[in-house]
C-alpha positions as a printed Julia matrix, in Angstrom:
88×3 Matrix{Float64}:
 19.72  19.84  10.25
 19.56  22.47   7.54
 22.2   25.05   8.37
 20.83  28.52   9.02
 17.17  27.49   8.63
 15.19  29.39  11.25
 18.16  29.67  13.59
 18.67  33.41  13.39
 22.37  32.92  12.57
 22.94  31.06  15.86
 25.97  28.82  16.17
 24.77  25.29  16.85
 27.78  23.08  16.07
 30.01  22.39  19.04
 33.65  21.33  18.97
 35.27  20.15  22.17
 39.04  20.33  22.32
 41.68  19.81  24.95
 44.72  22.06  25.11
 47.93  21.88  27.03
 48.3   24.35  29.88
 50.88  26.26  27.85
 48.55  26.85  24.89
 45.51  27.52  27.07
 47.53  30.23  28.81
 48.57  31.72  25.45
 44.96  31.66  24.25
 43.67  33.29  27.43
 46.33  36.02  27.36
 45.83  36.82  23.68
 42.04  36.82  24.08
 42.35  39.22  27.01
 44.7   41.45  25.0
 42.06  41.53  22.24
 39.26  42.26  24.74
 37.52  38.93  24.07
 36.6   35.86  26.07
 38.74  32.78  25.3
 35.97  30.64  23.76
 34.72  33.12  21.13
 38.34  34.08  20.46
 39.25  30.42  19.83
 36.25  30.14  17.49
 37.45  33.2   15.59
 40.97  31.74  15.31
 39.63  28.44  13.95
 37.43  30.25  11.42
 40.37  32.38  10.26
 42.53  29.28   9.83
 39.85  27.36   7.93
 39.43  30.31   5.56
 43.18  30.69   4.93
 43.76  28.99   1.58
 47.53  28.73   1.99
 47.29  27.28   5.5
 44.78  24.65   4.33
 47.05  23.65   1.44
 50.12  23.48   3.69
 48.34  21.35   6.3
 47.2   18.9    3.64
 50.68  18.79   2.13
 52.24  18.01   5.52
 49.54  15.83   7.1
 47.37  14.54   4.26
 47.54  10.8    3.83
 44.69  10.0    1.44
 44.55  12.07  -1.72
 40.93  10.96  -2.22
 39.91  13.21   0.68
 42.0   16.2   -0.33
 40.07  19.46  -0.68
 40.87  22.53  -2.71
 39.99  25.8   -0.97
 38.43  28.15  -3.53
 36.66  31.47  -3.32
 33.03  31.33  -4.47
 31.13  34.1   -6.25
 30.19  35.68  -2.9
 33.85  35.86  -1.87
 33.61  33.1    0.76
 36.09  30.22   0.92
 34.54  26.85   0.13
 36.18  23.43  -0.11
 35.95  21.67  -3.45
 36.77  17.98  -3.54
 39.94  17.19  -5.4
 38.95  14.88  -8.26
 42.0   12.57  -8.39
């Protein structure tokens, strides 16, 4: 599917995750404190993390096994973070 084509900026990609009761409770409480529902709040948190260049680098440094799949988060000309493949 071509992203954004005729979708009116709708979100169409679903991610299903399971959380421990402890973290689900934290998510619910923080979402409530921010006047949001837990699901859109979790989406916002994931988007913020994926756009955090330092967090992406740290995660790859700690968890990355195959350097062939390593990405370099860079800011494009529109100011958005994109992932460039690391050519190693």
